[in-house]
C-alpha positions as CSV (number, residue, x, y, z in Angstrom):
1,M,-19.7,-0.8,20.4
2,D,-18.1,0.2,17.1
3,I,-14.4,-0.2,16.9
4,D,-12.4,1.8,14.3
5,P,-10.4,-0.9,12.4
6,T,-7.6,1.6,11.7
7,F,-7.1,2.6,15.3
8,G,-3.6,2.0,16.3
9,V,-2.4,0.4,13.1
10,F,-1.1,3.6,11.5
11,F,2.2,3.2,13.4
12,K,2.3,-0.6,12.9
13,Y,3.7,-0.1,9.4
14,S,6.8,1.7,8.3
15,E,6.6,5.0,6.5
16,Q,8.4,3.3,3.6
17,L,5.8,0.6,3.3
18,R,2.9,3.1,3.5
19,Q,4.5,5.2,0.7
20,R,5.2,2.1,-1.4
21,V,1.6,0.9,-1.2
22,V,0.2,4.4,-2.0
23,D,2.7,4.6,-4.9
24,E,1.5,1.3,-6.2
25,Y,-2.1,2.4,-6.0
26,L,-1.4,5.6,-7.9
27,A,1.0,4.2,-10.5
28,E,-0.4,0.8,-11.2
29,G,-4.1,1.7,-11.0
30,V,-4.8,-1.5,-8.9
31,G,-7.6,-1.5,-6.4
32,T,-7.3,-1.5,-2.6
33,A,-8.5,-5.1,-2.5
34,T,-5.5,-6.2,-4.7
35,L,-3.1,-4.2,-2.6
36,A,-4.6,-5.6,0.6
37,A,-4.1,-9.1,-0.6
38,R,-0.6,-8.4,-1.9
39,H,0.7,-6.8,1.3
40,G,-1.5,-8.4,4.0
41,I,-3.0,-5.1,5.1
42,A,-6.6,-4.3,5.7
43,R,-8.3,-2.4,2.8
44,T,-9.6,0.2,5.3
45,V,-6.0,0.9,6.4
46,I,-4.9,1.4,2.8
47,R,-7.8,3.7,2.0
48,D,-6.9,5.7,5.0
49,W,-3.3,6.1,3.8
50,I,-4.5,7.1,0.3
51,G,-6.8,9.7,1.8
52,R,-4.0,11.1,4.0
53,Y,-1.6,11.2,1.0
54,R,-4.2,13.0,-1.1
55,Q,-4.8,15.5,1.6
56,H,-1.3,16.1,2.9
57,G,1.1,14.5,0.4
58,S,4.0,12.4,1.8
59,A,3.8,14.3,5.1
60,G,0.4,12.6,5.7
61,L,2.2,9.2,5.8
62,R,4.7,10.2,8.4
63,K,4.6,9.2,12.1
64,K,3.7,12.1,14.4
65,F,4.6,12.0,18.0
66,S,3.4,14.4,20.6
67,H,4.7,14.6,24.1
68,Y,3.1,16.9,26.6
69,D,4.5,17.8,30.0
70,A,2.4,17.3,33.2
71,S,1.5,21.0,33.4
72,F,-0.2,20.9,30.0
73,S,-2.4,17.9,30.9
74,K,-3.6,19.5,34.1
75,G,-5.0,22.3,32.0
């Protein structure tokens, strides 16, 4: 069974940290391996943040919460 290494870790890190890591990637031109070692974050997670940022800007790094009432889940 394959497990997505980024599953569940998006919310583990603050929005400020996600933005700082992406900013470092863009401004300093360092690789994801360097950033992973510097911050103790998996490279796959950092690549995911960079992709979200490129696609959606800062909004792609924000936490999103969805709450559905019982009637919605019963379809």
